[in-house]
Steps between C-alpha positions, in 0.01 A plus 500: 500500500469607869393854554744675735352847456415663831232756576763762446540385139859383557609158383765427762439317825566637846778271624567394853759660727616226734707518817797266467579325831803326337671821381387700797667263743814475289540878457368616842252715307134520397520370144208513258475351152278661232404198288487634138569149374131439561385732220317313218817479284730446805661849494453854623524606136129431466419814698677761289454327164122465542479859626671620180292270278169611642603856432578392143149359461350822629697703247502270198212255535498122463653511151835585656790261433715470811866446433755437777868407520579287808744259654199297606290620794382828345400317187305251703320784679409666171380176339288411803346845514437503126311173526297628792409814306461343156765691308781400268853467643845422363795429729858544385754304706872413493593133470575486870128515582463124525265258329256477790457875509443519126251214516301668782481825307375319192244325711355841584441561128789747450735483206866452591812612312842381629792713389851562619687416820401795719192706600634794296494281181135417562417861577661629175307240300175597665558872440565425135188288465254767635615746231301307243187438710282805565307313772809395688594649842830419674436379854801588715643217704629728774570856373180708539338697782166323443667162551668629818168633624341159452784322683469760781162352597691229688627764745151633565404144587809454714421813700152363575621148574777584745398526870327831567746791530796305361739654252780275373858587580590387151344346187708252295447427132681343210592729215565444133374772268353674799122460450436344841715767673310770312176350630631477858600867493169601342307301759705626792445865393124434482481367857744752651794263528750702292737497805516123509842358400498276192739221431539368145675171418649366176738222405847561353488470125167687461548790741413787267331700779797471734738606217275793422491630854876465504550760232251754643557719805265461795505133611854366500751677725735521204334497156707320237624694197646185349237223446629141485568313178177409317312798639430813293335815628241711313356829631118509502401856423134463600582411862855646506662179628776275375386151412728196492463245220637151541642347178436142625293334770658205677276434803257209503238736643359545152199705605726766657698512177423848361814652343398847634254637756215745451645848517186633678534245777871588538412873528240427769743270686780759503273743694313245716450656844537170689819408321583211270745217569592316182634145557656246268536130591636197321261258328593229744377703799174566322474126434542425868228753583265326249558165659461650849162651401383161371616325816356754747189641330426228239515755219682466168621821333745560224847638555407857414253489794714314759775755455306736726501240777878472536493734809231270645726201454823667613446714811843663459373675191189638671714624793732677263208659318306603808673440836278396791338800682681637802170491686476125456170541316459242221545619144197470268584408138296412196630276219318523167474142372469609139438144373574373150390212274835353404574269786485119529587230760768381259654850496513512878676162510754642258545795730590264784778344285639845406496608866674187612779577252515860602537421868826320409623811323595758763349582841320824427247644268583842360217752548502857375296789643514863381863459395612309812615140490401251771613140555219285634587164645359208299268255679263235373137430559 
């Protein structure tokens, strides 16, 4: 087993921040990509999960039994870390996790339990299991300040890796349950970037964060008092925010598919000094972005990750989100390439077929941002 532990005692790797000549030319901006797909288990999740697990070992010793519920990538991170540290780990997953993900987790020596159709089903089963095991500790997939703190290390790296004196005009990240966004905010606060605008992106059909912001005052111009069909709202008393719960998840971006976001992340987002823009895009646009990344940068990422790159593919979206500067100075933007294990060449070929069919079905993609609706002209690679 390779030893990825640094002198600092952290298990994660410092990942590259690369300047993208392709996107920069297309967008008339200075575009940087933070390559979290290069973490040992292919996802940013390794940062926060290992940070939490190492704290567990400090508190409970090596007899601890790590239990985690995951749609895939968080479970991979926990299993990989558990093997590196020599502790017992059990991963609960819904049946959407995929055979290759399950096989990789087993190869790390972790036990796997597949239950239900959604993350919440796996989470409930995991919570029930730890009640009968005094050594068990639940490892949160995304909802814990320690996890956010670990993820936030990528922003500290980004601040050091950008050209000297550069502060981004915006940071873009995919959002599901909100763990990555929690990390971005934690990291930005630590480096004095709490005034940097953040842009979150989800696909329709698993947009629990967007639906949650819609029912809370502060982000959308007109908060909604009447959530759409299939969305229920529960008030979180700890953070004093309303949280939307989706009754079903229909997007193919399975690793974004949390049925509700972390209330603490929502609370932090609602008061973020730099402002939050919450964007929803169709699966097909995220698929085009995945193919575009493969063509231009020779990188394969799953749909949950390529969602963040839709503004890099469609300049009209970026210009709506952050219009060019009146001074003519180029915008500087950072896209978090969050990674993900569940992607294959076969899947990307399937995306191409879906996109071809979609291009024959209407001339625009419908994109939503903070309650506004935009129509973005469709165009192919």
